[in-house]
Steps between C-alpha positions, in 0.01 A plus 500: 500500500187714532256459788197687634557542874282575800736636769228607746125451519357720229260538208568408137635849417782461754653185351844548343654342191868446573806284430588214733751214484415191298393202716716190543350153532572350841467133591156372396425815301474608139530846348209589269523770233147639539296544183162562669404593856135501602356749747222437751291723725701386801808667347330833574433393858856372540672825397263690732575273798138376512565139399552208738845440348753784544827432315821668618589825320584555225279263303322494164130429448376212280476150641475290185743485211577315179826497309810303409748327730832682480703297751452238771662452839652200670264203536254605229466213254154532346551848348755629252584828324252571222201328663173695473359522850259673737519550876316642798753707697286710738656831390798638299357424156517861377864470399698350214635191678439315823646202687223263610489162676495224240214337695276799415568484124294310243573454131242642262372334182634628169146594396461742795637853468680674789222752572232236547737270690580775752130574537407141585694466822334705775142544381445150362714345773286676762170419328595135441616456861179667621261298287679167471666472843285714731147509360430126465306570176238269354391524135180701465550707815461878485808723529462877555815692407541855634725736302445265207681707233816549704793264468415248771127529441538432130716196577231373739234537229705299250610231743153477652359417157783253439413327830132473402359776723222746416683833513329823611721800416457803728662830396449876492418565133319342209824513299682294762215253521492453125871428515451245781224334300746449215721316750274242657223681691144378442324772703594854601426756771587870468541598865536868409139502376328210675477384860757219525323324786164498322651379174695217665184394683306509173757277326565270797133454586407322822821297487750788474842529335743210542833686470590870521842611373587840650820689409333835581413506870319802646123500552430239232671227702220473754248504216688207349487297819131575548431372147653157565311174493508259793852358491615778266859621480613864509853538360706787643732598214600858580390855572525711182237728652756599765276400791540174691143402590383368836256215443241418772586143591139415578452483123738204480306330777155565352596388152735215589735670253876539483713813469821374341821697463696483174869599523661359190847641571520330840358180352777496238762522774338230713429256217729600209475163325121515472508871417754453224294217350197732500698770320617254237137397444393864467781575252385201293139621503613850397705362212198293389266801520287351778571808711562839341757667728366816340740796479327837538803713407882514518751766608876544477689493830535880515118529496446283810332794674242525221444125509430504875257790457296289257454251785435772758225649283339158442541536124656160430299205369755222511874542560728804490848400381841669519769440236836541675 
């Protein structure tokens, strides 16, 4: 079968498309013939050796996949060949087939296509875990979303609206903000043109912002914490900016606020039953059109380099999908 491999830490241009042996389902596993594999910004960091997870070489990028069960291993009783499924696998999605633990696999509704199913897993799983499990949201609270037109940011806008929050989309262009507004945002801030701190203070008023969702990191993180209301929650999602910020802890003291980490992958391993139930809920919402799982563009497997460059250049609004 064909696979895109990273054999040493490198950039997108150094990935190789090659032939490798077909996988075999071991005990508790199923082999999935991959129809769609979704890319995320962390795939760029992973192949460069800048991500907190460093898989053994060689590995393929792409953590989330959708496809058809080809075979099942010993002990797997709830899946069978032909089932339409999706799974979060951490890496190795940029290939034609993969063996995955049956516990990580969820069936997808007939009304949901493979591209959108693959795109639900990481960004909506992360945003749902952040907002539902970590943020303690209350209807009517304000939610500021940084990087609002990116995959995870867009998911936070949609889910924030679904949870009854007042969503403030923050992004670097009017085009991106218009897109976020189509997906749940009530208010917008263009932080390429306007001062983010001043605008958040203007919207939050004397009270401040209840929840800040930050997948960007860098200098804006401290601005986000400073904008919080008393008892506000700052959600640490990731560092697409490339810089891990250092937040003055006196801000947490002065505001009585919380800085809460969101690591959806680790959460799935620690509480797979709850995580799988959340994924099933998200797949249902996607099939019903309650969340968009918007696909920005698709690429064949041999154009994986081009697909990753779209993410590197911040051109994607929604998901970038590979078709192995």
